[in-house]
C-alpha positions as CSV (number, residue, x, y, z in Angstrom):
1,M,4.0,40.0,-31.8
2,I,2.7,40.5,-28.3
3,Y,1.4,44.0,-27.2
4,L,1.6,44.6,-23.5
5,G,-1.3,47.0,-23.3
6,R,-3.8,44.6,-25.2
7,P,-5.8,42.1,-23.3
8,G,-5.4,38.4,-24.0
9,R,-8.2,36.0,-24.9
10,P,-10.4,34.9,-22.1
11,M,-9.7,31.4,-20.8
12,P,-12.2,28.9,-21.6
13,P,-14.1,27.4,-18.6
14,T,-12.7,24.1,-17.2
15,H,-16.1,22.6,-16.8
16,H,-19.5,22.8,-18.5
17,P,-21.4,25.9,-17.2
18,M,-24.6,23.8,-16.4
19,R,-22.9,20.9,-14.7
20,P,-20.9,21.1,-11.3
21,P,-17.2,20.3,-11.6
22,R,-16.1,16.7,-10.9
23,P,-14.3,16.0,-7.6
24,P,-10.8,14.9,-8.1
25,M,-10.2,11.3,-8.4
26,Q,-9.4,9.6,-5.1
27,Q,-7.3,6.5,-4.8
28,P,-8.7,3.6,-2.8
29,P,-7.3,3.4,0.7
30,K,-4.2,1.1,1.1
31,P,-4.6,-2.0,3.3
32,S,-2.9,-1.8,6.6
33,A,0.3,-3.7,7.2
34,T,-1.7,-6.4,9.3
35,Q,-4.2,-6.8,6.4
36,S,-1.4,-7.0,3.9
37,I,0.4,-9.8,5.9
38,L,-2.8,-11.6,6.4
39,N,-3.5,-11.5,2.7
40,Q,-0.5,-13.6,2.1
41,F,-2.1,-16.5,4.2
42,R,-5.4,-16.6,2.3
43,D,-6.4,-19.3,-0.2
44,A,-8.0,-18.8,-3.6
45,E,-11.5,-18.2,-2.2
46,G,-10.2,-15.6,0.4
47,N,-10.4,-17.7,3.4
48,L,-7.4,-18.0,5.9
49,D,-5.3,-21.0,5.1
50,M,-4.6,-22.5,8.5
51,D,-2.1,-25.1,7.0
52,K,-0.1,-22.3,5.5
53,I,-0.1,-20.4,8.9
54,T,0.9,-23.4,10.8
55,T,3.7,-24.2,8.3
56,T,5.0,-20.7,8.4
57,A,5.0,-20.5,12.2
58,Q,6.9,-23.8,12.4
59,Q,9.5,-22.4,10.0
60,V,9.8,-19.2,12.0
61,G,10.5,-21.4,15.1
62,Q,13.0,-23.4,13.5
63,L,14.8,-20.4,12.1
64,Y,14.9,-18.8,15.6
65,G,16.3,-22.0,17.1
66,Q,19.1,-21.9,14.6
67,V,20.0,-18.2,14.7
68,S,19.4,-17.4,18.5
69,P,22.7,-19.0,19.7
70,L,24.6,-16.9,17.2
71,I,22.8,-13.9,18.4
72,T,23.4,-14.5,22.0
73,K,27.2,-14.9,21.4
74,F,27.3,-11.3,19.8
75,I,25.2,-9.8,22.5
76,K,27.2,-11.1,25.4
77,R,30.5,-9.7,24.0
């Protein structure tokens, strides 16, 4: 049974009285979007893989060549 006029138990300290409290855990910063994209083009040792970059650029160029005529038809309407 709870009595309203009676004080409750004191709360125990959340840290040791002789040690300062620990700062809250901080998450490591997230890499920027540019760094995240560049990480896709790194080899196992962490170096930029120029062959992979060149191949991807060629594929993007080919895709643009295939899609751009379709896009220009819709834009001219």
